[in-house]
C-alpha positions in Angstrom: 82.8 -33.1 -0.4 81.6 -32.0 3.0 84.0 -30.4 5.4 83.4 -31.1 9.0 85.2 -29.0 11.6 85.1 -30.0 15.2 87.2 -28.6 18.0 87.2 -32.0 19.7 88.7 -33.5 16.6 91.5 -30.9 16.4 92.4 -31.3 20.1 92.2 -35.0 20.0 94.5 -35.2 16.9 97.1 -32.8 18.6 96.8 -34.6 21.9 97.2 -38.0 20.4 100.3 -36.9 18.5 101.8 -35.6 21.8 100.7 -38.4 23.9 98.5 -36.5 26.3 94.8 -36.7 26.9 92.3 -34.2 25.3 90.9 -33.2 28.7 94.4 -32.3 30.0 95.1 -30.2 26.9 91.8 -28.3 27.3 92.5 -27.8 31.0 95.9 -26.3 30.1 94.4 -24.0 27.5 91.7 -22.8 30.0 94.3 -22.1 32.6 96.5 -20.3 30.2 93.6 -18.1 29.1 92.8 -17.3 32.7 96.4 -16.4 33.5 96.5 -14.1 30.5 93.2 -12.5 31.5 94.1 -12.0 35.2 97.8 -10.9 34.8 97.2 -7.2 34.0 94.6 -6.5 36.8 96.8 -8.3 39.3 99.8 -6.2 38.3 97.7 -3.0 38.6 96.5 -4.1 42.0 100.0 -4.5 43.4 101.1 -1.2 41.8 98.2 0.6 43.4 98.9 -1.0 46.8 102.4 0.3 46.6 101.1 3.8 45.7 98.7 3.6 48.6 101.4 2.7 51.1 103.6 5.5 49.8 100.8 8.0 50.2 99.9 6.7 53.7 103.5 7.2 54.8 103.5 10.7 53.3 100.3 11.5 55.1 101.8 10.3 58.4 104.9 12.5 57.9 102.7 15.5 57.0 100.6 14.9 60.2 103.8 15.0 62.3 104.9 18.2 60.6 101.5 19.7 61.2 101.7 18.8 64.9 105.1 20.4 65.2 103.9 23.5 63.5 100.9 23.7 65.8 103.1 23.3 68.8 105.4 26.1 67.5 102.3 28.3 67.1 101.2 27.6 70.6 104.7 28.5 71.9 104.5 31.8 70.0 101.2 32.6 71.7 102.9 32.6 75.0 104.2 36.2 75.8 107.1 34.9 77.8 108.3 32.9 74.8 108.0 35.8 72.5 109.9 38.0 74.9 112.7 35.5 75.2 112.9 35.1 71.4 113.0 38.9 70.9 115.9 39.1 73.4 117.9 36.3 71.9 117.3 36.8 68.2 116.7 40.6 67.9 118.6 41.8 71.0 115.6 43.6 72.3 115.6 45.0 75.8 112.6 45.7 78.1 111.9 49.2 79.2 114.1 50.1 82.2 116.8 47.5 81.4 120.2 48.3 80.0 121.9 46.2 77.4 125.7 46.1 77.3 127.6 45.1 74.2 131.2 44.3 74.9 133.7 44.9 72.1 137.1 43.5 71.7 136.4 40.2 73.4 137.1 37.0 71.4 133.9 35.0 71.0 133.4 31.4 69.9 131.7 32.5 66.7 134.6 34.6 65.2 137.7 32.9 64.0 141.3 34.2 64.4 141.7 34.7 60.6 138.8 37.1 60.2 139.9 39.1 63.3 143.4 39.5 61.9 142.2 40.5 58.5 139.7 43.1 59.9 142.4 44.8 61.9 144.5 45.4 58.8 141.8 47.4 57.0 142.3 51.2 57.1 139.4 52.8 59.0 139.3 56.3 57.5 138.7 55.3 53.8 135.4 54.8 52.0 133.7 51.4 52.0 134.6 50.5 48.4 138.3 51.0 49.1 138.0 48.7 52.1 136.3 46.1 49.9 139.0 46.3 47.3 141.7 46.0 50.0 139.9 43.0 51.5 139.8 41.3 48.1 143.5 41.9 47.4 144.6 40.9 50.9 142.9 37.5 51.0 145.4 34.7 51.0 148.4 36.9 51.2 151.0 35.7 53.7 149.3 32.5 54.5 151.0 29.2 54.1 149.0 26.1 52.9 
């Protein structure tokens, strides 16, 4: 007994039992094989495009930061800017000028609670005693 195997025979038997043509079945199989073959590279392509767009936006933000840093560096090269920053940040004074520090005037930076607590500390005692008294006096006499 001779066994004869033919793909056309297998496809034609299956196609006839389902009521579709052999050519249509082969076309579906070829399209399915192509879809299975092309799916992973397509997925990788779109994932890499997303990574590229993320990196490009990161590069743009880094370029903006670099431009801001260069502008700041250029400002610091100007002697007048350095002088103004030294006056405002470090309270430096140019030779021949006098700086006055006024004590006892309420400023916008200090709050009323801190000024009241500071006045209650004894002045002639060591620093560690003042710290202990500040810790024990916090929250005393204040209503919620």
